[in-house]
C-alpha positions in Angstrom: -28.9 26.4 -46.6 -26.1 27.8 -48.9 -23.3 29.5 -46.9 -21.8 32.8 -48.1 -18.6 32.3 -50.1 -16.3 33.7 -47.5 -13.2 33.0 -49.7 -14.7 35.3 -52.4 -15.4 38.0 -49.8 -11.9 37.8 -48.4 -10.4 37.9 -51.9 -12.5 41.0 -52.7 -11.3 42.8 -49.6 -7.7 41.8 -50.4 -8.2 43.3 -53.9 -9.4 46.5 -52.4 -6.5 46.6 -50.1 -4.0 46.0 -53.0 -5.7 48.7 -55.1 -5.5 51.2 -52.3 -1.8 50.5 -51.9 -1.1 51.1 -55.6 -3.0 54.4 -55.9 -0.5 57.2 -56.4 -1.5 60.6 -55.0 -1.6 63.1 -57.9 -1.0 66.7 -57.3 -4.0 68.9 -57.8 -6.5 66.1 -57.6 -8.7 65.5 -54.6 -7.1 62.7 -52.5 -10.0 60.2 -52.7 -11.2 60.9 -56.3 -8.7 58.7 -58.1 -9.0 56.0 -55.5 -12.8 56.1 -55.7 -12.7 55.6 -59.5 -10.4 52.6 -59.3 -12.4 51.1 -56.5 -15.9 51.3 -58.1 -15.8 47.9 -59.8 -14.6 46.2 -56.6 -17.2 48.1 -54.5 -19.9 46.9 -56.8 -18.7 43.4 -56.4 -18.6 43.8 -52.6 -22.1 45.3 -52.6 -23.4 42.3 -54.6 -21.7 39.9 -52.2 -23.1 41.7 -49.1 -26.6 41.8 -50.7 -26.3 38.1 -51.4 -25.2 37.5 -47.8 -28.1 39.6 -46.5 -30.6 37.5 -48.6 -29.1 34.3 -47.3 -29.3 35.6 -43.7 -32.9 36.7 -44.1 -33.8 33.2 -45.6 -32.0 31.6 -42.6 -33.9 33.9 -40.2 -37.2 33.0 -41.8 -36.4 29.2 -41.6 -35.4 29.6 -37.9 -38.6 31.5 -37.2 -40.7 28.7 -38.8 -38.7 26.1 -36.9 -39.3 28.0 -33.7 -43.0 28.1 -34.4 -43.0 24.4 -35.1 -41.1 23.7 -31.9 -43.5 25.9 -29.8 -46.5 24.0 -31.3 -44.7 20.6 -30.6 -44.0 21.7 -27.0 -47.6 22.8 -26.5 -48.9 19.4 -27.8 -46.4 17.7 -25.5 -47.5 19.8 -22.6 -51.2 19.0 -23.3 -50.3 15.3 -23.5 -48.4 15.4 -20.3 -51.3 17.2 -18.6 -53.7 14.4 -19.8 -51.3 11.8 -18.3 -51.1 13.8 -15.0 -54.9 13.9 -15.0 -55.2 10.2 -15.6 -52.7 9.5 -12.8 -54.6 11.8 -10.5 -57.8 9.9 -11.3 -56.1 6.6 -10.7 -54.9 7.9 -7.3 -58.5 9.0 -6.5 -59.7 5.5 -7.5 -57.1 3.8 -5.4 -57.8 6.0 -2.4 -61.5 5.3 -2.7 -60.9 1.6 -3.0 -58.6 1.7 0.0 -61.2 3.4 2.0 -63.6 0.6 1.1 -61.1 -2.2 1.8 -61.8 -2.6 5.5 -65.6 -2.8 4.9 -65.1 -5.3 2.1 -62.8 -7.5 4.2 -65.4 -7.5 7.0 -68.2 -8.3 4.7 -66.2 -11.1 3.0 -65.5 -12.8 6.3 -68.9 -12.4 8.0 -71.6 -15.1 8.1 -74.9 -14.9 6.2 -76.7 -13.6 9.3 -74.0 -11.1 10.4 -74.6 -7.4 9.8 -73.0 -6.0 6.7 -70.9 -2.9 6.8 -71.4 0.0 4.5 -69.2 2.8 3.4 -68.8 5.8 5.7 -71.6 8.3 5.3 -74.1 5.8 3.9 -77.2 5.6 6.1 -78.5 2.1 6.4 -82.3 2.0 6.0 -84.8 -0.1 4.2 -84.6 -1.5 1.6 -80.9 -1.9 2.2 -79.9 -5.4 3.2 -78.6 -5.7 6.8 -77.2 -9.2 6.2 -76.0 -11.3 3.3 -79.2 -13.3 3.6 -81.2 -10.0 3.1 -79.1 -9.3 0.0 -80.0 -12.7 -1.5 -83.8 -11.8 -1.1 -83.7 -8.2 -2.6 -86.2 -7.5 -5.4 -85.2 -5.8 -8.6 -86.8 -2.5 -7.5 -85.0 -2.7 -4.1 -81.7 -3.4 -5.9 -82.1 -0.3 -8.0 -82.8 1.8 -4.8 -79.7 0.3 -3.0 -77.5 0.7 -6.1 -78.5 4.4 -6.3 -77.8 4.9 -2.5 -74.4 3.4 -3.1 -73.8 5.5 -6.2 -73.3 2.4 -8.4 -73.5 2.6 -12.2 -76.9 2.2 -13.6 -77.7 -1.2 -15.2 -80.0 -1.5 -18.2 -83.7 -1.7 -17.3 -84.0 -5.4 -18.3 -81.0 -6.6 -16.2 -81.9 -9.8 -14.3 -82.3 -9.4 -10.5 -79.4 -11.8 -9.8 -77.0 -9.6 -11.7 -78.3 -6.5 -9.8 -77.8 -8.4 -6.5 -74.3 -9.4 -7.6 -73.4 -5.7 -8.4 -74.3 -4.7 -4.9 -72.5 -7.7 -3.3 -69.4 -7.1 -5.3 -69.3 -3.5 -4.2 -69.8 -4.4 -0.6 -67.3 -7.3 -0.8 -70.0 -9.8 0.3 -69.6 -13.3 -1.3 -72.6 -13.9 -3.5 -73.5 -17.3 -5.0 
């Protein structure tokens, strides 16, 4: 942005001051009339400078307004991005909390024998066709696997998924070793 020519403004004011000092007071003439006539060219120059300065200030104000709008938009995008990150972190915390809640059950199931009772997450009612032992898990049918997976709220597998893969999904969730 072009800055006002402050040197020219100062010189114009100095010229006005010098002219005022040189103006003699004439008898019979109104006191300001002679001064006004002498000062008209300088005043026109000053008005021009002031108008130029006003134009420059208005341009600067417009640029600042545009920059402020851009900054507000940038801050809004940054806020939205930060909110997305906070949401992702919150989801990660929920996942960790859920996994931690299942940890004791998984540790028990990982260490138990094939005939020992399996543990299930809190709130899950163990009923047929749910396997009570790892041996039961090994003998689940594809249809029974789908029922158990639904009870455990596991992700759906494609319809043509082999029964071994369905059993493995349940075993992985429960923490039961599956070969």
